[in-house]
N, C-alpha and C positions, 0 to 999 in steps of 0.2 A: 503498500500500500504502500506503504511501505513507506516518514521519509531515509529523512534526512536521512577535541573530539575523542580523545582516548583517555580522559580523566575518569577514574572510578569514583563511586559514591563515597564520600568521606565520613558522613555521620549516619548512624543508624536511627531508626524511628524512635527508639527509646529516649533519645536526646532531643527529639523534635516534636514530641507530642504535646498535648494541651497542658501537661504539668511542667514543661521545660521552663527554665528561668528566662526572664526577658533578655538576658545577655546572650542566650543561645538561640533565641527565636530567629527564624529566617524571614526575610522580606519576600514579597511576591516576585521581584526581579531575581533574587537569589534562587528561589525555587525553580523558576523558569530556566535559569542557567543550568541547574542540576538536571532538569528534564532533558535539555539539549545534550548534556554530557552523557546521560544514561542511554539515550536513544542512539547516540553515535559513538559509544565507547569502543567497539571493536575497530581494529585497524582496517579490516575489510570484512565483507560478508558475501557468501554465495548461497542462494536459497532456491528451492523449487516450491511453487505456490499453486494451489487449486483455487480457482476463482469461480464464483457463481454470481451471475447477474439475474436478479428477479424483478420483473415488472409488476405494476399494481394489479394486473389481472391474474397474477400467479404464474405466468410463464417464466421458465428459467433456462439459462444457457450456462454451460460449464466450459471453462477454459483452463489450460495449464500454462504456466509461465515460469521462466527463470529470471531471477533478479541478482544482479551483481552490484556491490557498493564498495567504494573505497573512501575512507574519511567521511566527512559530512556532506560532501557535494557530489562527487563523481558517482553516477548511477547508470545502470543499463538494464532495461526491461525487454524481454523478448518472449513472444508467444510460441509455445510448442504445439498446441492443438486448440481447437479443431482445425480442419483444413482451410477454412475461410479466413483465418487470422494467422495461421502458422507462418513464422518468419517475420512478422511485423515487429519492429523494434523501436524503442524509445531511448534515446541517449541524453543524459544530463552531464554537461561539463561543469556548469555552475548555474546559479539561479537565472542567469540571463542568456545562457547558451544551451538551447535544447534542439534536438534533431529527431525526426520521425522517418523511419524507413518502411516503405511498403513494397514487398517483393513483386506484387502484381504489376507495378510500374517500374520496378528496379530503380527506384529513385529515392534519394535522401533529400528531405527538405527541412529547412530551419523553421522552428516554430516562432512566429512573430509575437511580439509582446502583447498585442491586442487580442490574441486568441488563446493565451496561456490559461485563461479562466474557463475555457471550454472543456467539456468532458472528454476523457481519453478513451477512445475506442468503445463508446457506448456504455462505459462504466459510470459510477457516481464519483469517481476521483477525477478532478481536473488535472491538467498538466502541472499547474502550480502545486496542487496537493501532493503530487508524487515527487516534485523536484525541490520544493521549498526547504530551505535549511536555515540555520542560524536565527531561530525565532527570537532570541534576546536582542538581536540587532534590529528586528522589525517591529517587535511588540514590547510595550511596557506592561508589567503585571502587578496587580494588587491582590493581596491575600484577603479574601472576603471572610473566610472562616476555616476552621479545622473541624471535621466531623469524623471522630474515631481515627481510622488510619488513612484519612483522605484530606488533602488540602484542596480547597476550592479557590481557584484564581480567576479573575477577570482580566483578560489580555486585550489591550487596545493598541492600534497601530501608532508607531512613533511618527512624528512630523516628517512628511516626505516619503514615508515607506510605501512601497508598491505592494499592496495586499488585496486579496479578494474579499476580505471580511471586515465588517465595521467593528466587530469584537468577537472574541472567543471566550467561552467559559470552560475552563479546564479543570477536571477532577483528577488529582495526582496522588498516587499511592505514596505514603510517607516513608516507606521502606525502600521501594524499588525506584521511585521517581519516574515510573512509567505512567502516563495518563490512562486512566480506566475509561474516561468518557470526555469527549470534547464537543461542546455545542458551538456551532458556527453561525454567525448572523450576517445576512447580506447587507448591502449598502443602505437599504431602506430600514434597517434595524429589525428585520424579522428573522426568526429562527429558520435557517436555510438547510443546514446539514447537521447530522448527528453521527459522530464516530465513536464506536465502542471497541476497546481492546480487552480481550479476555484470555484465559488460560496462559497467564504469564508465568513462565518457568525459566530456569537458567539453562542456557545452551553454551557450552564451552566457557562457562563462568560469567556469561552476560545475561541479564534479564531480557527475555524475548517474548513478545506476545505471539501466541500460536494461532490466534483467531482475531481478525480485524473486520469490522462491519462498518460500512459507510451508507447512511440512509439519507436520501434526498426527501426532506419533509414535504416539500411542495408537490412533488410528483409521486410520492409514495413508492419510490424506486430504490432498490437495495443492492449493493454489491458487497460480497463477503470474500475475504482472502484467508485461506487456511494454509498454514505452514506444513508442508510435506517433509522436506528435509532442509537443514541449514548447517553451514560450516562457517567458522570465523577464523580470521587471522591466517589465511592460506597463502599470503604473499602475492596477491593479485597484482600483475604488472600494470603500469599506466596504459600500455597499448590495448588493454582490454576495453578501455573507455575511449575508443577512437571511431571515427566515421568509417574507416575501412573495416574494423571489426564488427560494426553494426550490421553489415551485410552478411557476415559469416556466422554469427552466433545463432544457433537454433537447437 
């Protein structure tokens, strides 16, 4: 879904809970920074994903995909099946440099800035959702409350930041710093999308959600991504994230 760098979590939830002293309390911005660190902690990641797209009438489509990531920005998504999408690839060099490869046309095209908020291949994830990283640089966060093992943050765009959302309400686990739920509001201030991360377990020592669901509230359209396999810190070379390799990976 996947996004977004190698700093591990420094404080356990026992020091960050509601009984913590004011001196040890974290601010919203500090929690958001730890979210970024936790989500991008591995040096690199290689995963296979089962994707299910469900429309409001109950129709479902299943797809298989490989995902490669290095650091917080370099990402490569490629479809393995079914036949109508096999070989389609999406390459992220950084937040502003995105490419899409369609084997039917044997063509790589750069994704223009004005279409990055459009949905990727009929899913409920926009190009920005899949590529965006460095949330602390784009959003400022306020800690609204702590409920048991969950921080509730309201994240609003920083001045001049290029974002799809007018605000995000993020529910963050106090132990893992992985968001369990993110409410995303459109520019009109209406709840637009809801993302849920579940079955969070350690893989190669890193907290990893095994199930991600993105729901478009307005269209009642849902995309889920289930982790089939994952490997971390495999030493992926930079050439993995190249336009030339975009045509080869399948």
